[in-house]
GUMI-726872 format. One line per field, with one value per residue (C-alpha): residue number from 1; chain; x, y, z; residue in one letter. Coordinates in steps of 0.1 Angstrom, whole numbers. Layout:
% residues N
seq: NUM / ...
mol: A / ...
u: X / ...
v: Y / ...
w: Z / ...
type: a / ...
//
This chain:
% residues 73
seq: 1 / 2 / 3 / 4 / 5 / 6 / 7 / 8 / 9 / 10 / 11 / 12 / 13 / 14 / 15 / 16 / 17 / 18 / 19 / 20 / 21 / 22 / 23 / 24 / 25 / 26 / 27 / 28 / 29 / 30 / 31 / 32 / 33 / 34 / 35 / 36 / 37 / 38 / 39 / 40 / 41 / 42 / 43 / 44 / 45 / 46 / 47 / 48 / 49 / 50 / 51 / 52 / 53 / 54 / 55 / 56 / 57 / 58 / 59 / 60 / 61 / 62 / 63 / 64 / 65 / 66 / 67 / 68 / 69 / 70 / 71 / 72 / 73
mol: A / A / A / A / A / A / A / A / A / A / A / A / A / A / A / A / A / A / A / A / A / A / A / A / A / A / A / A / A / A / A / A / A / A / A / A / A / A / A / A / A / A / A / A / A / A / A / A / A / A / A / A / A / A / A / A / A / A / A / A / A / A / A / A / A / A / A / A / A / A / A / A / A
u: 0 / 27 / 47 / 18 / 12 / 49 / 48 / 18 / 34 / 65 / 44 / 27 / 60 / 74 / 44 / 45 / 83 / 77 / 51 / 72 / 101 / 78 / 67 / 103 / 114 / 85 / 96 / 131 / 119 / 128 / 96 / 99 / 88 / 57 / 77 / 99 / 69 / 53 / 85 / 90 / 53 / 57 / 88 / 70 / 40 / 62 / 80 / 48 / 34 / 66 / 66 / 29 / 36 / 66 / 46 / 17 / 41 / 58 / 23 / 14 / 47 / 44 / 7 / 16 / 44 / 22 / -5 / 21 / 34 / -1 / -4 / -24 / -61
v: 0 / 25 / 17 / 26 / 59 / 68 / 58 / 81 / 110 / 105 / 105 / 137 / 153 / 143 / 158 / 189 / 193 / 188 / 216 / 239 / 234 / 244 / 276 / 285 / 280 / 301 / 329 / 329 / 332 / 365 / 374 / 397 / 433 / 441 / 459 / 428 / 406 / 427 / 428 / 391 / 385 / 407 / 388 / 354 / 367 / 381 / 348 / 328 / 350 / 347 / 309 / 308 / 329 / 307 / 275 / 290 / 300 / 265 / 249 / 271 / 263 / 226 / 226 / 246 / 222 / 192 / 207 / 216 / 180 / 167 / 150 / 176 / 185
w: 0 / 9 / -22 / -45 / -27 / -31 / -67 / -74 / -56 / -77 / -109 / -98 / -91 / -124 / -142 / -121 / -128 / -165 / -167 / -145 / -169 / -198 / -180 / -172 / -208 / -221 / -198 / -213 / -249 / -266 / -284 / -315 / -315 / -335 / -362 / -366 / -367 / -395 / -414 / -413 / -421 / -452 / -463 / -460 / -479 / -507 / -511 / -511 / -538 / -558 / -556 / -566 / -597 / -605 / -603 / -623 / -650 / -650 / -653 / -683 / -700 / -695 / -705 / -736 / -745 / -741 / -763 / -788 / -791 / -792 / -759 / -740 / -747
type: m / v / a / s / k / e / k / n / v / t / k / k / n / v / i / k / d / f / f / n / g / i / v / n / e / a / k / r / i / r / w / p / k / f / s / q / l / m / t / n / t / g / k / v / l / f / f / c / i / c / f / a / i / f / f / v / l / c / d / f / i / v / s / g / f / l / v / w / i / g / v / g / a
//
């Protein structure tokens, strides 16, 4: 009986220590300033749009080539 209670207390302590560690690490994070966040968001959106345009152009080129050689509809 005593061994099972000690085992439960140990499991609870392990879980508690785990979440305390998460909270401590979250406090140490250096969060970006709003201006940095907006700058990085703009860069990501710009590159997403560039990649989208690139893939659309590639699709048109490949589709046109397939139609030209008689394979495409």
